[in-house]
C-alpha positions as CSV (number, residue, x, y, z in Angstrom):
1,M,0.0,0.0,0.0
2,K,1.4,3.4,-1.0
3,L,1.2,6.2,1.5
4,K,1.8,9.9,1.1
5,F,1.9,12.1,4.1
6,R,0.5,15.6,4.5
7,I,0.0,17.7,7.7
8,H,-2.2,20.7,8.4
9,Y,-2.4,22.8,11.5
10,L,-5.9,24.3,11.8
11,L,-7.0,27.9,11.9
12,L,-8.9,29.5,14.8
13,L,-10.4,32.9,14.0
14,S,-7.5,35.5,14.0
15,L,-5.7,33.9,16.9
16,V,-3.0,32.2,14.8
17,I,0.6,32.3,14.0
18,M,1.6,30.8,10.7
19,L,4.8,28.8,10.9
20,P,7.1,28.3,8.0
21,G,6.6,25.4,5.7
22,R,9.2,22.7,5.1
23,L,9.5,19.6,2.9
24,F,10.5,16.3,4.5
25,S,11.0,12.8,3.3
26,F,9.6,9.7,5.0
27,C,10.1,6.0,4.8
28,E,7.3,3.5,4.8
29,H,7.7,0.5,7.2
30,T,7.2,-2.4,4.7
31,E,9.3,-5.3,3.5
32,K,10.5,-3.1,0.6
33,K,11.3,-0.1,2.9
34,K,10.3,2.2,0.1
35,C,10.8,5.9,0.9
36,L,8.1,8.4,0.2
37,K,7.9,12.2,0.0
38,F,6.1,14.4,2.4
39,N,4.4,16.8,0.0
40,E,2.9,19.6,2.1
41,F,3.4,21.3,5.4
42,I,1.1,24.1,6.7
43,S,1.3,25.0,10.3
44,Y,-1.0,27.1,12.6
45,E,-0.5,27.6,16.3
46,L,-3.7,27.7,18.3
47,K,-4.2,29.3,21.7
48,D,-6.0,27.4,24.5
49,V,-8.1,25.2,22.2
50,K,-8.4,21.5,21.5
51,I,-9.4,20.0,18.2
52,I,-12.4,17.7,18.7
53,D,-13.3,16.6,15.2
54,F,-12.6,17.2,11.5
55,T,-14.5,16.5,8.3
56,L,-14.8,17.3,4.6
57,D,-17.8,18.2,2.4
58,K,-18.4,17.0,-1.2
59,D,-16.3,19.9,-2.5
60,A,-13.3,19.0,-0.4
61,N,-13.8,22.0,1.9
62,Q,-12.5,21.3,5.4
63,Y,-14.4,21.7,8.7
64,S,-12.6,21.7,12.1
65,L,-14.4,21.6,15.4
66,L,-12.5,23.1,18.4
67,N,-13.4,23.4,22.1
68,K,-12.2,26.2,24.3
69,K,-13.4,26.1,27.9
70,D,-17.2,26.7,27.8
71,K,-17.4,27.5,24.1
72,F,-16.6,25.9,20.8
73,Y,-15.8,27.0,17.2
74,I,-16.6,25.6,13.8
75,N,-14.2,26.7,11.1
76,K,-14.7,26.2,7.4
77,T,-11.6,26.4,5.1
78,D,-11.2,25.6,1.4
79,K,-8.9,22.9,0.2
80,N,-6.1,25.5,0.0
81,H,-6.7,26.2,3.8
82,K,-8.1,29.7,3.3
83,L,-10.7,30.5,6.0
84,I,-14.3,30.9,4.6
85,W,-16.2,31.3,7.8
86,S,-15.9,30.7,11.5
87,K,-18.8,30.4,14.1
88,E,-18.8,30.3,17.9
89,F,-21.3,28.6,20.2
90,K,-21.6,28.1,23.9
91,G,-21.0,24.6,25.2
92,S,-18.7,21.7,24.5
93,A,-18.6,20.1,21.0
94,V,-18.6,16.4,20.4
95,N,-18.5,15.8,16.7
96,I,-19.3,17.3,13.3
97,M,-21.0,15.7,10.2
98,I,-22.0,16.8,6.7
99,N,-25.3,15.5,5.2
100,S,-26.2,14.9,1.6
101,K,-27.3,18.6,1.2
102,N,-23.9,19.7,2.4
103,E,-25.4,21.0,5.6
104,V,-23.3,21.0,8.7
105,I,-24.5,19.0,11.7
106,I,-22.9,19.4,15.2
107,S,-23.6,17.5,18.3
108,S,-22.7,19.2,21.6
109,Y,-23.8,19.8,25.2
110,F,-24.1,22.9,27.4
111,T,-24.9,24.1,30.9
112,G,-26.5,27.4,31.9
113,D,-28.1,29.9,29.5
114,I,-27.9,29.5,25.7
115,L,-29.7,31.4,22.9
116,L,-30.4,29.4,19.7
117,E,-32.5,30.8,16.8
118,S,-33.8,33.6,19.2
119,K,-35.0,30.9,21.7
120,K,-33.5,31.0,25.1
121,Y,-32.7,27.9,27.1
122,N,-31.6,27.5,30.7
123,S,-30.2,24.2,32.1
124,N,-28.7,23.5,35.6
125,T,-27.4,20.2,34.3
126,K,-25.7,19.2,31.0
127,S,-28.1,19.2,28.1
128,L,-27.7,17.9,24.6
129,A,-27.7,20.5,21.8
130,L,-27.8,19.4,18.1
131,L,-27.2,22.2,15.6
132,K,-27.6,22.5,11.8
133,L,-25.7,25.2,9.9
134,D,-26.0,26.2,6.3
135,N,-22.8,25.5,4.3
136,L,-22.5,28.9,2.5
137,K,-22.3,31.2,5.5
138,G,-22.5,29.0,8.6
139,E,-25.8,30.4,9.7
140,L,-27.8,28.4,12.2
141,K,-30.8,26.8,10.4
142,N,-32.2,24.3,13.0
143,H,-31.5,23.0,16.4
144,L,-32.7,20.5,19.0
145,V,-32.2,20.7,22.8
146,V,-32.7,17.6,25.0
147,S,-32.7,18.1,28.8
148,T,-33.2,15.9,31.8
149,S,-33.4,16.6,35.5
150,Y,-29.8,15.2,36.0
151,G,-28.2,15.6,32.6
152,V,-27.8,14.1,29.2
153,I,-24.4,13.7,27.5
154,P,-23.9,12.8,23.8
155,I,-20.8,10.6,23.2
156,V,-21.0,10.0,19.5
157,A,-23.3,11.0,16.6
158,K,-23.5,9.6,13.1
159,L,-25.4,9.9,9.9
160,S,-27.2,7.0,8.1
161,G,-28.4,8.6,4.9
162,D,-29.7,11.9,6.3
163,D,-31.0,10.3,9.4
164,I,-29.1,11.3,12.6
165,F,-28.2,8.8,15.3
166,I,-26.9,10.0,18.7
167,A,-25.6,7.8,21.5
168,G,-24.6,8.6,25.0
169,Y,-25.8,8.5,28.6
170,Y,-28.4,10.3,30.7
171,S,-29.9,10.4,34.2
172,G,-33.2,11.7,35.5
173,K,-36.6,11.8,33.9
174,S,-37.0,12.5,30.2
175,K,-40.2,12.1,28.2
176,F,-38.2,12.7,25.0
177,L,-35.9,9.7,25.8
178,N,-39.0,7.6,26.6
179,N,-38.2,7.3,30.3
180,T,-40.8,8.8,32.7
181,K,-39.1,7.4,35.8
182,K,-36.7,9.7,37.6
183,I,-33.5,7.7,37.9
184,P,-30.5,9.1,39.8
185,Y,-27.9,7.0,38.0
186,E,-26.6,7.0,34.5
187,D,-27.8,4.8,31.6
188,G,-27.2,4.6,27.9
189,F,-29.5,5.8,25.2
190,L,-29.6,5.7,21.4
191,L,-31.7,8.4,19.7
192,A,-32.7,8.4,16.0
193,L,-33.9,11.6,14.3
194,D,-34.9,12.5,10.7
195,E,-33.0,15.2,8.8
196,N,-35.3,17.9,10.3
197,F,-34.5,16.7,13.9
198,N,-37.9,15.0,14.4
199,K,-37.6,12.0,16.7
200,K,-38.1,8.7,15.0
201,W,-37.4,6.5,18.0
202,T,-35.4,6.3,21.2
203,K,-33.9,3.2,22.8
204,T,-32.6,3.1,26.4
205,F,-30.5,0.3,27.8
206,F,-30.2,-1.8,30.9
207,R,-31.6,0.8,33.4
208,Q,-29.4,-0.9,36.0
209,G,-27.2,2.2,36.4
210,F,-23.9,3.5,35.2
211,S,-24.0,2.2,31.7
212,Y,-23.3,4.1,28.5
213,I,-22.9,3.5,24.8
214,S,-19.3,4.2,24.0
215,D,-19.7,3.6,20.2
216,F,-22.1,2.2,17.6
217,K,-22.0,1.1,13.9
218,I,-24.7,1.2,11.4
219,G,-24.8,-1.6,8.8
220,N,-27.0,-2.2,5.8
221,E,-29.8,-3.7,7.9
222,N,-28.5,-3.7,11.5
223,I,-27.1,-1.6,14.2
224,Y,-24.3,-2.7,16.5
225,L,-23.7,-1.1,19.9
226,M,-20.9,-1.3,22.4
227,I,-22.2,-0.9,25.9
228,K,-19.9,-0.3,28.9
229,F,-20.4,0.0,32.6
230,K,-18.4,2.6,34.6
231,N,-17.9,0.2,37.5
232,N,-17.3,-3.0,35.5
233,I,-14.5,-4.3,33.2
234,L,-17.1,-6.2,31.0
235,S,-18.1,-4.9,27.6
236,H,-21.3,-5.9,25.7
237,I,-21.8,-5.9,21.9
238,L,-25.5,-5.7,21.0
239,H,-26.9,-6.5,17.6
240,L,-30.2,-4.7,16.8
241,D,-32.3,-4.5,13.7
242,K,-33.1,-1.0,12.5
243,K,-36.4,-1.1,14.4
244,T,-34.3,-1.5,17.6
245,K,-35.3,-5.2,18.2
246,L,-32.5,-7.0,19.9
247,I,-31.3,-9.9,17.7
248,N,-28.2,-11.0,19.6
249,S,-25.6,-10.0,22.1
250,V,-22.1,-11.0,23.3
251,T,-20.2,-10.2,26.5
252,I,-16.5,-9.7,26.2
253,K,-15.1,-11.1,29.5
254,E,-11.3,-11.0,28.9
255,N,-11.0,-7.3,29.4
256,N,-12.6,-4.0,28.5
257,V,-13.1,-3.6,24.7
258,I,-11.4,-0.4,23.5
259,S,-12.9,0.0,20.0
260,F,-14.7,-1.9,17.3
261,D,-15.8,-1.5,13.6
262,I,-17.7,-3.5,11.0
263,D,-17.1,-4.3,7.3
264,E,-19.6,-4.4,4.4
265,K,-20.7,-8.0,5.4
266,E,-21.2,-6.7,9.0
267,N,-18.3,-8.8,10.3
268,I,-17.1,-7.2,13.6
269,Y,-13.5,-6.4,14.4
270,L,-12.6,-5.3,18.0
271,I,-9.5,-4.7,20.1
272,N,-9.3,-4.9,23.9
273,K,-6.9,-3.7,26.6
274,K,-5.0,-7.1,26.5
275,R,-3.9,-6.2,23.0
276,I,-6.2,-8.9,21.4
277,L,-7.7,-8.3,18.0
278,K,-10.9,-10.4,17.4
279,K,-13.2,-11.0,14.5
280,F,-16.9,-11.9,14.8
281,N,-19.5,-12.6,12.2
282,K,-22.8,-10.8,12.2
283,S,-24.3,-13.5,14.4
284,L,-21.6,-12.5,17.0
285,K,-19.8,-15.8,16.7
286,E,-16.0,-15.4,17.1
287,I,-14.2,-16.6,13.9
288,A,-10.6,-15.3,14.4
289,S,-8.3,-13.8,17.0
290,K,-4.8,-12.3,17.0
291,D,-2.4,-11.3,19.8
292,L,-1.0,-7.9,18.8
293,N,2.4,-8.5,20.2
294,E,4.5,-7.8,17.1
295,F,5.1,-4.3,18.5
296,D,6.7,-3.0,21.7
297,F,4.7,-4.0,24.8
298,S,4.7,-0.3,25.9
299,F,2.1,0.4,23.1
300,S,-1.5,0.1,24.0
301,P,-4.3,0.0,21.3
302,L,-6.6,3.0,21.2
303,E,-9.0,2.4,18.3
304,I,-9.7,0.4,15.2
305,I,-11.4,1.4,11.9
306,Y,-12.2,-0.4,8.7
307,K,-12.1,0.8,5.1
308,N,-12.1,-0.9,1.7
309,G,-10.8,-4.3,2.9
310,S,-8.3,-3.0,5.4
311,L,-8.1,-2.4,9.2
312,F,-6.3,0.5,10.7
313,I,-5.3,0.5,14.4
314,Q,-3.9,3.4,16.4
315,Y,-1.7,2.6,19.5
316,I,-0.3,4.9,22.2
317,S,2.6,4.6,24.6
318,V,3.9,6.8,27.4
319,I,7.6,6.5,28.2
320,N,9.5,9.1,30.3
321,Y,6.7,11.7,29.7
322,K,6.9,11.1,25.9
323,K,3.6,10.1,24.2
324,N,4.2,8.1,21.1
325,I,1.7,7.1,18.4
326,L,1.9,4.0,16.3
327,L,-0.4,3.5,13.3
328,S,-0.7,0.0,11.8
329,N,-2.6,-1.6,8.8
330,Y,-3.9,-5.1,8.7
331,D,-5.7,-7.2,6.1
332,L,-8.9,-9.0,6.9
333,N,-7.0,-12.2,7.8
334,L,-5.5,-10.1,10.6
335,K,-2.0,-10.0,9.0
336,N,0.0,-6.8,9.5
337,I,0.9,-5.0,6.3
338,W,2.6,-1.8,7.5
339,Y,3.2,0.4,10.6
340,Y,4.4,3.9,11.2
341,T,5.6,5.6,14.4
342,I,5.2,9.2,15.5
343,T,7.1,10.3,18.7
344,G,6.9,13.4,20.9
345,Q,4.5,15.1,23.3
346,I,1.3,14.1,21.5
347,N,-2.2,14.3,23.0
348,I,-3.3,10.8,24.1
349,K,-6.8,11.7,22.7
350,S,-5.7,11.8,19.1
351,T,-8.2,10.1,16.9
352,L,-8.4,8.4,13.4
353,K,-10.9,9.2,10.7
354,L,-11.3,7.9,7.2
355,L,-12.7,10.5,4.8
356,N,-12.8,9.9,1.0
357,N,-9.7,8.0,0.3
358,N,-7.6,9.5,3.1
359,L,-6.7,8.5,6.6
360,F,-6.7,11.4,9.1
361,L,-5.0,11.5,12.4
362,I,-6.4,14.4,14.5
363,G,-4.7,15.5,17.8
364,E,-2.5,18.0,19.5
365,F,1.0,18.2,20.9
366,W,3.2,20.5,23.0
367,G,7.0,20.6,22.7
368,N,8.5,18.2,20.1
369,M,6.7,16.0,17.7
370,I,9.1,13.8,15.6
371,F,8.4,12.0,12.3
372,E,11.3,9.7,11.6
373,D,14.4,11.9,12.2
374,K,12.6,15.2,11.6
375,D,11.5,17.4,14.5
376,Y,8.5,19.8,14.8
377,F,8.5,22.1,17.8
378,S,5.8,24.3,19.4
379,N,6.0,26.0,22.8
380,K,2.1,25.9,23.2
381,N,-0.6,23.2,22.8
382,T,-0.9,22.9,19.0
383,S,-3.6,21.0,17.2
384,F,-2.8,19.1,14.1
385,V,-4.4,17.1,11.3
386,L,-2.0,14.6,9.7
387,I,-3.3,13.2,6.4
388,Y,-2.3,9.9,4.9
389,D,-3.1,9.4,1.2
390,L,-4.1,5.7,0.8
C-alpha cells in the first residue's frame, strides 16, 4: 500500500501564528522499505483550544471543530486552507457531520443559559444540543435541545443517509428519551432523528445504572452497539435491527473492549486492553483472534477502523513523559501490512478518521513531535491534522 503524508495545523479565527513550511522525506515500514515524500506542510499555532473533530464536504472544503473552555468553534476552510467562515457557540462540541445537502450538523452539550435561533434555554445540568448550519455562511438553520433533571451527554453522533443517530448516557426523567421514571444513576441511550430533527425512536439500555454507549456502527440492515459499565470491566456488543429489536448480544469477558468496527458484510472487528484483535461474524460468533504483540509492549491500542478491505489501528505509549503514536494496517486475515511511528508530546486523545480515500490522524502536541528523524516544535498546545493518502 502506498502512503503519502500531509500535515495541516488548523486555523482559529484570528488567533493564529503561521509557521514556515518545510519539505520532508519519509520511509514506509514495509518489506521493501520504500521511501516516500512528504508533500505539504502548513502550520498554525492555536491558543487554549483543543481540536475535537474534522471532516470534509463533497467539494473537499475542510471543517474543524474546536473546544475552548465553555465555548466551541466551527471553522470552514477551502482545500487550500483559506478561511471561509468561523462560528462560535456556547457549550462543548462532540462531533461534526456533513449531510447529503452539504449542511453542517454538530452534536454538543451545554450548561446554563444559551440562545439558539432567538430561543432562550436554561439548564442547571448538562443538556444535549444538536445544531444544523448552512454550508454557505455557517448560519444556524435548525436546532434541538434535550434536557433531563440530572443531565444528558452525547458521546457520538453519526449519519445514516440523512437520518441522525446520537448515543450517550443520561440520568433523571426524560419524556423525550421515553423514560418517565426519575432515575439518579446514568444509563445509555440511542436516539434516531430524521433530517429535520424530528424524533423517529429512542432506545434506552439496561436501566441498571452507570451504563453508557461508547460507540455504535450502522450496517445495511442492522445496528451494533458497544455498551460499557463505569464500575465494570465487561463490555457488551448488542446486535439490533433498524427497528431496535434485539437480535443477539455477546459479552467480552477477557477485558474491556477499546474499540470496534464493522465491514460491508457486517463482520465485527474489535480490540481490547489485553492487545487482542478479534473478528466476529454478524451473528456475533468469534471466527478469528490475533495477539497484537509484534510491537513493543509499551504500546496500548486506542482504536480500530475499517475501510475498503483494510483495518487501521492506532496505538499509544507513554515513556518518560513522551507520548508516542503507532499506526498500523492489517488485512482481513489479521495480517500486519505496514506500521508507522510518531514520537513526541502528542495528546493521548488523538483520533483516526477515514474521509474519502484519506486516513486522518487528529490530535495535539506540545513541545516536540518527531516524524522519523525530523522534528517539529511548538511552545504551546498545538492542534494538528495529519493526512495519509491511501
